[in-house]
C-alpha positions, 0 to 999 in steps of 0.5 A: 500500500502506497501513500495515504491509501487505505485500500482494502482496509476494514475500519471499525468506526464508532460515532460514524453517522454524523459530524466528524465521524461521518466525514471520516467515513466518507474519507476512509471510503474514498481512500479505499477502505470498507467501513463498519459504521457503528453508532446509536440511532438506527435511522441515522446509521442506516442512512449513513451506511446507505450513502457510503455504498453497499460494500460498507456496513451499518451497525446500531450500537451504544458503545457505553454498553459492553454487550452491544459492542461485543455484538457489533465487533462480532457482526463486523468480523462475520461480515468482513472477516477481519478488522484492521483499525478501530477509530473511537470517534463516538463522543458527547459534549454536553452539558456545558457546566462547571464541576460543582454544577454537574450532576452524577448522571451527567458525569457518568454518561460523559465518562461512559461514552467518551472513555468507557466506550474505548475500553469496550472496543479495545477489549472486544476488538483487540484479538482481531487487531493483533492478527492484522498488526492493526491500529487504534485511533481516538478522537480527542479534543484540544480542550483535553490539553488546554482546558475550557471553562464551563465544561469540566466533565467533558474536558476531564474525559478528553484529558483522560483519553489523551493519557489513555492513548499513550498508555495504550500505545505502550501496552500494544506496541509489542503486538505491532498495534499503533495507537494515536489520537486526533485533537480538533479545536472547534469543528462545525458539527451538529454537536458543536452547534448544540454546544453553541446553543448552551452558551450565554450568548449563542449568537456570538459563538460563530465569531468567537469560534473563528477568532480562536483559530489563528488560521482565521476560521472554524473549519468543517469536519473534512480537515479532521478526516484528512488527518485521520486518513493519514494516521491510519495509513502506512505513511504514519507507520512509525507514529504511535502514542501521538496526540495530533492537534488539528486545530488551526493553531488554537493551542498557541493562545486563544485570541480576539480580533483587534487585540493590541499587539 
């Protein structure tokens, strides 16, 4: 396989029916991969899988439930015969709250989806990945590196995911399995638009999200998908344990237009 081709790779992609996940599914398919697209919400899963084409598979699954993930992995293996990569993309971001305002239920749901889901996919897909010298990719967030106000539980899950990615890379390197994470800043997705509605001044959020990126705009999800294709390709064959910022430079310091230089 040359370049960033994913020809004939089988990718188990969670959260693939919308947002960054759907953009990745399209990019992986364009690069030659076959996708086991896994997400909650059967209508969305069916629609996304149908849009990708008949060579791909849609599986309805709640990744916070280990029994459902086991069944989804078994379904993908029965259909494709193997799994070459797992992309843990499924995640939730709400609510936008400080720590003391976050309820136990909200905290548990965020951790069950954003972190425990990775436990479930790894537990049930690891043997398949070992047989293929496969790879694991986690969708994290820049806020797991730099923090974010009024978003304590979500940032905790993403900071944990970054640390988990590095530990997984060490644990699975002896099996030839690479493990990396991609860290977007702002990216226009349905989840981000929902987040905007939860802010004190929703109307101002589009401008704010443009301004925090030194490159000058909040991107669509395709820029993240391009980076993910790279990380799953042979071009990244000697990269593991890496947290790749795809952020337009936002980690260099949030800024405002008109600031005094």
